[in-house]
C-alpha positions in Angstrom: 13.4 27.0 -6.4 13.8 23.5 -5.1 17.0 22.3 -3.7 18.7 19.2 -5.0 19.3 17.8 -8.4 16.9 15.8 -10.5 18.7 12.5 -9.8 18.5 13.1 -6.1 14.7 13.9 -6.3 14.3 10.8 -8.5 16.1 8.6 -5.9 14.0 10.1 -3.1 10.9 9.3 -5.1 12.0 5.8 -5.7 12.7 5.3 -2.0 9.3 6.7 -1.1 7.7 4.3 -3.6 9.6 1.4 -2.1 8.5 2.4 1.4 4.9 2.1 0.2 5.7 -1.2 -1.4 7.2 -2.5 1.9 4.1 -1.5 3.8 1.9 -3.2 1.1 4.0 -6.4 1.5 3.6 -6.2 5.3 -0.2 -5.8 4.9 -0.3 -8.8 2.6 1.7 -10.9 5.1 -0.7 -10.0 7.9 -3.7 -10.9 5.7 -2.1 -14.3 4.8 -1.2 -15.0 8.4 -4.6 -14.3 9.8 -6.9 -15.8 7.1 -7.3 -19.3 8.7 -9.7 -18.4 11.6 -12.2 -16.5 9.5 -14.3 -19.1 7.6 -14.2 -19.7 3.9 -15.8 -16.4 2.8 -13.6 -14.0 4.8 -10.6 -16.2 4.4 -11.0 -16.0 0.6 -11.5 -12.3 0.8 -8.3 -11.9 2.8 -6.3 -14.0 0.4 -7.6 -11.8 -2.5 -6.7 -8.7 -0.5 -3.2 -10.0 0.0 -2.9 -10.6 -3.8 -4.0 -7.1 -4.5 -1.5 -5.8 -1.9 1.3 -7.7 -3.6 0.3 -6.5 -7.1 0.4 -2.9 -6.0 3.7 -3.5 -4.1 5.3 -4.9 -7.2 4.2 -1.9 -9.2 5.2 0.6 -6.6 8.6 -1.0 -6.1 9.5 -0.9 -9.8 8.2 2.6 -10.6 6.3 4.8 -8.3 3.0 5.7 -9.9 0.2 8.0 -8.7 -2.5 5.6 -9.8 -1.0 2.7 -7.8 -0.4 5.0 -4.8 -4.1 6.1 -5.0 -5.2 2.5 -5.1 -3.1 1.7 -2.0 -4.3 4.8 -0.2 -8.0 4.0 -1.0 -7.7 0.4 0.0 -5.8 1.3 3.2 -8.4 3.8 4.3 -11.3 1.4 3.4 -9.7 -1.5 5.3 -9.0 0.8 8.3 -12.6 1.9 8.2 -13.8 -1.7 8.0 -11.6 -2.8 10.9 -12.6 0.2 13.0 -16.3 -0.6 12.4 -15.8 -4.3 13.2 -13.9 -3.3 16.4 -16.6 -0.9 17.5 -19.5 -3.2 16.6 -18.1 -6.0 18.8 -17.5 -3.7 21.7 -14.3 -3.7 23.6 -14.4 -7.4 24.3 -16.1 -8.9 21.3 -14.5 -8.1 18.0 -15.5 -10.2 15.0 -14.9 -13.8 14.2 -11.3 -14.7 14.6 -10.4 -11.5 16.4 -11.6 -12.6 19.8 -8.2 -13.9 20.9 -7.5 -16.5 18.1 -5.5 -14.0 16.0 -3.6 -12.5 18.9 0.1 -12.9 19.4 1.5 -13.5 22.9 -0.6 -12.1 25.6 -2.2 -9.3 23.5 -5.9 -9.5 23.2 -7.8 -9.8 19.8 -8.8 -6.1 20.1 -5.2 -5.1 20.5 -4.3 -7.1 17.4 -7.1 -5.5 15.4 -5.9 -2.0 16.6 -2.4 -2.9 15.3 -3.8 -4.0 12.0 -5.8 -0.7 11.9 -2.7 1.3 12.6 -0.8 -0.6 9.9 -3.5 0.2 7.4 -3.5 3.9 8.3 0.3 4.0 8.1 0.1 2.5 4.6 -2.6 4.9 3.5 -0.6 7.9 4.9 2.6 6.8 3.2 0.7 6.4 -0.1 -1.0 9.8 0.3 2.3 11.5 0.8 3.6 9.7 -2.3 0.6 11.0 -4.3 1.3 14.5 -3.1 5.0 14.2 -4.0 4.1 12.9 -7.5 1.9 16.0 -8.0 4.8 18.4 -7.4 6.1 19.8 -10.7 9.7 18.9 -10.0 8.8 15.2 -9.7 6.7 14.8 -12.8 8.2 13.6 -16.0 6.7 14.6 -19.3 7.4 11.3 -21.0 5.6 8.2 -19.6 8.7 6.1 -20.4 10.8 8.5 -18.2 13.5 7.6 -15.7 11.1 6.2 -13.1 9.2 3.9 -15.4 12.0 1.3 -15.6 12.1 1.5 -19.4 14.9 3.1 -21.3 14.5 6.8 -22.0 14.5 7.4 -25.7 13.8 10.8 -27.4 15.4 9.8 -30.7 13.6 10.1 -34.0 10.6 7.9 -34.2 10.4 7.4 -30.5 6.9 6.3 -29.5 5.9 5.6 -33.1 4.3 2.2 -33.6 5.0 0.6 -37.0 
């Protein structure tokens, strides 16, 4: 039997979803800060990725959902894979366009910056994966989609869910 009450589990789940949302916002901020030095195609792709991050962040902040968490996990892993491939393809001194020192902060090299972005993407994917795992536990699932984590009022009265 699990320890804790249902409201405590619900609050922990909401906090976990908000941690995922915070990492998604941080990812969006990084994409928006670094899009200038990448040319029009990659710059546009980075702005679109930031918009996708913000959309998922909003949904995860309001009501943690397994679908949104899976989306965040998949995008985090794919972006980590893309950045790892770009880092390895350029060697330890090359990188790809924009990550050869232009996108660095302070005295850090472009490769260090890319490794930090890669670590951020992996952290976001791991946090989302643990949220998916938590949502799969029977104690966290709610039988009604308009349950306490949906942000909608919970109504089990007569005629609930009937569209007229």
